[in-house]
C-alpha positions as semicolon CSV with decimal commas, in nm:
position;residue;x (nm);y (nm);z (nm)
1;M;0,000;0,000;0,000
2;L;0,131;0,347;-0,096
3;S;0,226;0,584;0,185
4;Q;0,094;0,936;0,227
5;A;0,426;1,080;0,108
6;Q;0,415;0,872;-0,214
7;R;0,057;0,982;-0,282
8;T;0,154;1,348;-0,232
9;V;0,442;1,314;-0,481
10;I;0,210;1,153;-0,738
11;L;-0,037;1,443;-0,713
12;E;0,238;1,706;-0,736
13;L;0,402;1,544;-1,039
14;N;0,063;1,521;-1,208
15;T;0,009;1,897;-1,165
16;Q;0,345;1,945;-1,339
17;Q;0,208;1,757;-1,642
18;V;0,433;1,452;-1,583
19;S;0,288;1,143;-1,753
20;K;0,154;0,849;-1,555
21;R;0,416;0,620;-1,710
22;E;0,700;0,851;-1,599
23;I;0,556;0,887;-1,246
24;A;0,537;0,511;-1,214
25;R;0,896;0,473;-1,338
26;V;1,037;0,738;-1,103
27;L;0,861;0,603;-0,794
28;G;0,907;0,237;-0,885
29;I;0,536;0,155;-0,868
30;S;0,275;0,033;-1,117
31;R;0,071;0,261;-1,340
32;V;-0,243;0,108;-1,192
33;A;-0,143;0,241;-0,851
34;V;-0,077;0,586;-1,001
35;R;-0,420;0,590;-1,169
36;K;-0,594;0,496;-0,842
37;V;-0,430;0,785;-0,657
38;L;-0,515;1,034;-0,933
39;R;-0,872;0,904;-0,943
40;S;-0,912;0,958;-0,567
41;N;-0,742;1,302;-0,590
42;S;-0,634;1,269;-0,225
43;N;-0,311;1,190;-0,045
44;A;-0,492;1,023;0,247
45;V;-0,410;0,655;0,291
46;P;-0,737;0,459;0,261
47;E;-0,850;0,270;0,567
48;L;-0,791;-0,104;0,556
49;H;-1,124;-0,281;0,615
50;R;-0,972;-0,630;0,652
51;T;-0,682;-0,778;0,840
52;E;-0,373;-0,878;0,648
53;K;-0,397;-1,233;0,518
54;A;-0,063;-1,327;0,668
55;E;-0,130;-1,177;1,012
56;P;-0,279;-1,493;1,176
57;H;0,034;-1,689;1,080
58;R;0,312;-1,449;1,178
59;Q;0,327;-1,583;1,534
60;Q;0,315;-1,938;1,403
61;C;0,611;-1,880;1,177
62;Y;0,809;-1,700;1,450
63;P;0,650;-1,793;1,785
64;N;0,964;-1,696;1,977
65;F;1,302;-1,547;1,900
66;R;1,538;-1,653;2,176
67;R;1,880;-1,813;2,182
68;F;1,729;-2,158;2,213
69;D;1,516;-2,107;1,899
70;C;1,809;-1,952;1,714
71;K;2,032;-2,252;1,787
72;V;1,756;-2,496;1,686
73;F;1,707;-2,314;1,356
74;L;2,079;-2,295;1,275
75;T;2,133;-2,661;1,362
76;E;1,853;-2,767;1,127
77;A;1,981;-2,532;0,855
78;L;2,334;-2,673;0,870
79;R;2,201;-3,028;0,858
80;F;1,988;-2,937;0,557
81;M;2,286;-2,785;0,374
82;G;2,511;-3,074;0,467
83;G;2,799;-2,847;0,561
84;V;2,915;-2,535;0,744
85;T;3,015;-2,191;0,622
86;T;3,306;-2,004;0,778
87;R;3,089;-1,704;0,870
88;V;2,722;-1,657;0,960
89;M;2,594;-1,305;0,887
90;I;2,342;-1,161;1,133
91;D;2,139;-0,842;1,149
92;N;2,281;-0,719;1,485
93;T;2,017;-0,915;1,671
94;H;2,028;-0,898;2,052
95;V;1,994;-1,276;2,060
96;V;2,353;-1,310;1,935
97;V;2,510;-0,970;2,007
98;L;2,653;-0,900;2,352
99;R;2,785;-0,554;2,264
100;G;2,901;-0,351;1,967
101;S;2,795;-0,371;1,602
102;G;2,947;-0,443;1,264
103;R;3,313;-0,541;1,285
104;D;3,320;-0,446;1,655
105;M;3,039;-0,686;1,743
106;V;3,112;-0,921;2,034
107;P;2,878;-1,224;2,047
108;V;2,719;-1,363;2,361
109;P;2,951;-1,635;2,500
110;E;2,674;-1,895;2,474
111;M;2,627;-1,825;2,102
112;A;3,001;-1,798;2,038
113;A;3,046;-2,144;2,192
114;F;2,765;-2,274;1,972
115;G;2,944;-2,142;1,663
116;E;3,273;-2,298;1,770
117;R;3,101;-2,637;1,797
118;F;3,031;-2,624;1,424
119;G;3,338;-2,421;1,323
120;F;3,185;-2,087;1,219
121;Q;3,187;-1,729;1,352
122;F;2,899;-1,483;1,379
123;V;2,952;-1,162;1,180
124;A;2,724;-0,856;1,203
125;H;2,678;-0,608;0,920
126;A;2,754;-0,243;0,989
127;I;2,459;-0,031;1,097
128;G;2,343;0,183;0,807
129;N;2,499;-0,039;0,542
130;A;2,203;-0,062;0,305
131;N;2,352;-0,338;0,092
132;R;2,419;-0,568;0,387
133;S;2,091;-0,486;0,561
134;G;1,886;-0,531;0,246
135;R;2,053;-0,863;0,169
136;V;1,949;-0,994;0,511
137;E;1,599;-0,843;0,520
138;R;1,492;-0,901;0,159
139;P;1,422;-1,277;0,201
140;F;1,181;-1,201;0,487
141;H;0,988;-0,959;0,268
142;F;0,978;-1,214;-0,014
143;I;0,846;-1,491;0,214
144;E;0,580;-1,271;0,374
145;H;0,441;-1,156;0,041
146;N;0,475;-1,481;-0,153
147;F;0,451;-1,776;0,084
148;L;0,244;-1,655;0,381
149;A;-0,004;-1,438;0,195
150;G;-0,332;-1,619;0,127
151;R;-0,235;-1,947;0,294
152;T;-0,377;-2,110;0,606
153;F;-0,204;-2,371;0,821
154;S;-0,345;-2,630;1,057
155;S;-0,043;-2,648;1,285
156;W;0,319;-2,547;1,335
157;E;0,434;-2,874;1,177
158;D;0,207;-2,816;0,875
159;L;0,352;-2,466;0,825
160;N;0,711;-2,589;0,833
161;Q;0,643;-2,880;0,600
162;R;0,473;-2,661;0,341
163;A;0,744;-2,396;0,378
164;R;1,012;-2,653;0,288
165;E;0,815;-2,769;-0,014
166;W;0,768;-2,408;-0,125
167;C;1,139;-2,330;-0,082
168;D;1,234;-2,636;-0,288
169;K;1,001;-2,520;-0,564
170;V;1,127;-2,159;-0,561
171;N;1,493;-2,263;-0,556
172;S;1,446;-2,487;-0,859
173;T;1,328;-2,201;-1,084
174;Y;1,544;-1,967;-1,291
175;K;1,620;-1,625;-1,130
176;K;1,691;-1,329;-1,354
177;H;1,892;-1,128;-1,101
178;I;2,148;-1,409;-1,061
179;R;2,099;-1,553;-1,411
180;A;2,090;-1,907;-1,278
181;V;1,889;-2,162;-1,082
182;P;1,966;-2,134;-0,706
183;R;1,968;-2,511;-0,661
184;E;2,230;-2,554;-0,933
185;L;2,449;-2,278;-0,784
186;F;2,427;-2,439;-0,442
187;A;2,535;-2,774;-0,585
188;V;2,857;-2,606;-0,699
189;E;2,912;-2,405;-0,379
190;R;2,837;-2,699;-0,153
191;M;3,178;-2,846;-0,229
192;H;3,337;-2,549;-0,049
193;L;3,144;-2,602;0,277
194;K;3,324;-2,738;0,583
195;P;3,205;-3,085;0,687
196;L;2,964;-3,119;0,977
197;P;3,089;-3,252;1,312
198;V;3,075;-3,630;1,349
199;W;2,823;-3,591;1,633
200;I;2,575;-3,304;1,659
201;P;2,425;-3,280;2,009
202;E;2,057;-3,200;2,040
203;V;1,978;-2,840;2,134
204;Y;1,796;-2,826;2,469
205;R;1,714;-2,610;2,769
206;L;1,702;-2,728;3,131
207;H;1,443;-2,604;3,380
208;Q;1,381;-2,680;3,745
209;R;1,013;-2,705;3,835
210;L;0,788;-2,807;4,123
211;V;0,490;-3,031;4,041
212;D;0,173;-2,840;4,132
213;I;-0,119;-2,972;4,338
214;E;-0,303;-3,087;4,023
215;G;-0,014;-3,300;3,900
216;Y;0,113;-3,068;3,625
217;V;0,443;-2,900;3,543
218;A;0,418;-2,546;3,402
219;L;0,643;-2,440;3,114
220;N;0,599;-2,141;2,881
221;S;0,236;-2,097;3,000
222;N;0,151;-2,458;2,904
223;R;0,111;-2,740;3,158
224;Y;0,229;-3,098;3,117
225;S;0,099;-3,387;3,329
226;V;0,303;-3,622;3,549
227;P;0,201;-3,916;3,775
228;V;-0,002;-3,806;4,078
229;D;0,256;-3,940;4,324
230;W;0,497;-3,673;4,196
231;I;0,281;-3,392;4,338
232;G;0,485;-3,148;4,544
233;R;0,818;-3,286;4,426
234;R;1,096;-3,109;4,239
235;V;1,165;-3,230;3,885
236;E;1,406;-3,146;3,603
237;V;1,251;-3,046;3,270
238;R;1,448;-3,091;2,947
239;E;1,303;-2,889;2,658
240;T;1,406;-2,976;2,301
241;R;1,268;-2,875;1,964
242;D;0,995;-3,142;1,964
243;K;0,984;-3,290;2,315
244;I;0,938;-3,204;2,680
245;E;1,109;-3,458;2,907
246;I;1,022;-3,440;3,277
247;Q;1,252;-3,641;3,503
248;L;1,202;-3,715;3,873
249;D;1,505;-3,941;3,913
250;A;1,725;-4,175;3,709
251;R;1,445;-4,429;3,659
252;R;1,131;-4,214;3,628
253;L;1,092;-4,006;3,313
254;V;0,785;-3,863;3,134
255;T;0,793;-3,747;2,770
256;H;0,544;-3,505;2,606
257;R;0,519;-3,350;2,262
258;R;0,637;-2,989;2,291
259;I;0,395;-2,705;2,220
260;A;0,600;-2,429;2,060
261;E;0,355;-2,144;2,123
262;A;0,230;-2,008;2,456
263;E;-0,126;-2,143;2,422
264;H;-0,215;-2,201;2,790
265;Q;-0,291;-2,566;2,715
266;R;-0,302;-2,867;2,945
267;V;-0,128;-3,170;2,799
268;M;-0,220;-3,488;2,984
269;L;-0,128;-3,852;2,929
270;A;-0,403;-4,103;3,009
271;E;-0,182;-4,316;3,232
272;H;-0,126;-4,020;3,465
273;R;-0,490;-4,010;3,570
274;P;-0,638;-4,351;3,672
275;P;-1,015;-4,404;3,622
276;R;-1,242;-4,252;3,885
277;G;-1,258;-4,466;4,198
278;Q;-0,945;-4,664;4,111
279;R;-0,681;-4,424;4,233
280;D;-0,433;-4,591;4,464
281;A;-0,357;-4,448;4,803
282;R;-0,036;-4,251;4,830
283;P;0,231;-4,518;4,895
284;D;0,441;-4,297;5,121
285;P;0,392;-3,974;5,319
286;H;0,476;-3,638;5,174
287;P;0,853;-3,593;5,161
288;E;0,815;-3,279;5,378
289;E;0,622;-3,477;5,641
290;K;0,892;-3,742;5,655
291;A;1,161;-3,475;5,697
292;I;0,964;-3,303;5,977
293;V;0,917;-3,622;6,182
294;T;1,282;-3,718;6,129
295;A;1,409;-3,379;6,249
296;A;1,161;-3,339;6,537
297;P;0,966;-3,654;6,636
298;E;0,778;-3,447;6,898
299;L;0,586;-3,277;6,614
300;A;0,417;-3,599;6,491
301;D;0,082;-3,523;6,663
302;Y;0,082;-3,159;6,552
303;D;0,174;-3,272;6,200
304;A;-0,127;-3,506;6,189
305;G;-0,361;-3,232;6,311
306;L;-0,215;-2,986;6,060
307;K;-0,302;-3,215;5,768
308;Q;-0,663;-3,235;5,885
309;R;-0,734;-2,880;6,001
310;S;-0,504;-2,648;5,807
311;R;-0,674;-2,407;5,569
312;K;-0,379;-2,427;5,330
313;V;-0,306;-2,697;5,076
314;V;-0,146;-2,985;5,267
315;T;0,177;-2,979;5,067
316;L;0,221;-2,603;5,119
317;A;0,140;-2,627;5,490
318;L;0,389;-2,909;5,545
319;R;0,652;-2,720;5,347
320;Q;0,604;-2,413;5,568
321;L;0,625;-2,620;5,887
322;L;0,946;-2,783;5,762
323;R;1,092;-2,437;5,705
324;L;1,013;-2,343;6,066
325;V;1,181;-2,660;6,190
326;R;1,496;-2,583;5,992
327;E;1,519;-2,210;6,065
328;Y;1,436;-2,173;6,437
329;P;1,596;-2,306;6,758
330;R;1,452;-2,634;6,883
331;E;1,327;-2,533;7,231
332;P;1,131;-2,220;7,126
333;L;0,987;-2,416;6,836
334;L;0,869;-2,709;7,049
335;G;0,730;-2,478;7,316
336;A;0,529;-2,279;7,063
337;V;0,400;-2,597;6,896
338;R;0,288;-2,741;7,234
339;E;0,101;-2,420;7,313
340;A;-0,057;-2,407;6,966
341;G;-0,163;-2,773;6,986
342;R;-0,324;-2,714;7,330
343;Y;-0,551;-2,446;7,182
344;G;-0,607;-2,618;6,847
345;L;-0,417;-2,348;6,658
346;Y;-0,301;-2,460;6,311
347;D;-0,239;-2,120;6,157
348;L;0,133;-2,145;6,076
349;D;0,175;-1,769;6,035
350;R;0,057;-1,717;6,393
351;L;0,270;-2,011;6,503
352;E;0,578;-1,843;6,356
353;R;0,501;-1,521;6,546
354;M;0,474;-1,724;6,867
355;I;0,815;-1,880;6,797
356;L;0,968;-1,537;6,734
357;R;0,834;-1,405;7,065
358;R;0,989;-1,699;7,248
359;V;1,322;-1,656;7,068
360;T;1,324;-1,283;7,150
361;R;1,235;-1,347;7,516
362;E;1,517;-1,599;7,554
363;Y;1,760;-1,361;7,388
364;F;1,687;-1,078;7,633
365;L;1,703;-1,316;7,928
366;L;2,047;-1,430;7,821
367;E;2,155;-1,068;7,771
368;G;2,033;-0,984;8,122
369;E;2,224;-1,271;8,276
370;S;2,545;-1,175;8,098
371;G;2,500;-0,817;8,218
372;D;2,467;-0,928;8,582
373;D;2,795;-1,113;8,555
């Protein structure tokens, strides 16, 4: 769509008796566009009464742009080409750049190490260099206006599959500006690529998560199910391009298909939720409960009452009580718990205030005794 400035120039040139053909040649636009502006006799940009056809798919094509996604893309690209270039040109993106620009660009250590694994270096074009910038940005413009426009996709996988097919088709056709077929040129240049490493490790990210009270692990706004006996436990999440692996220990591992976009979905495996009425009892107490009784056996009765009468979720209440056991002296803690149990008090926030009062009282008593000496 023509901008307001372009429309103003068209109207001014027309008043100077410049032909429509010449106006179109000077501005690099079609004569049809020139005629439409002259017919409207206005430099106002018309309102767009529909959304752009490609708009629904922009987030599908680029759901995220982080270092993880950049490394996944480059790994797949190098595998597709079957070799490695010496340099990889970037558009001064913050994902790769730590500081500087152009020749003075210093890459992020994580991305520099990734390049060393394959044997290439990241190079940034100088800011304001139109030739370099245009060479990097032009393919995006071509894809948006030729591949995305007018197409719909059922999923992320469908988009990528059709994009590869489209690229193969485009690269097999003759291009006037290079006077050759891109696929044939690549066949010649491929011989100059450096060979790929013998082993290419899978790109992944590690996360530490706590299984919530519903038996899910949250990642990128999506939630992935785990067995119910993992509730309240800490797990390690390994995120790859296609999979989410959730590991409790060396023998227990759950694998899900990764959802690339932040869609607020719940992904559940059937075996993680037994049929209604057939759920087995928890085989062992909460790990926090076991730690509490081990550290302070005197709290067993209070612990049992807490599970029955606490207003908090049992796992959270036990976790808070375990924190009190670990952080406060034993005698003030036991004294406060005995007093709270006598009055049926299972509000752990009030219990902590009671412990603090006892700790403070003992501190001042000790200070007084030392002063008398």
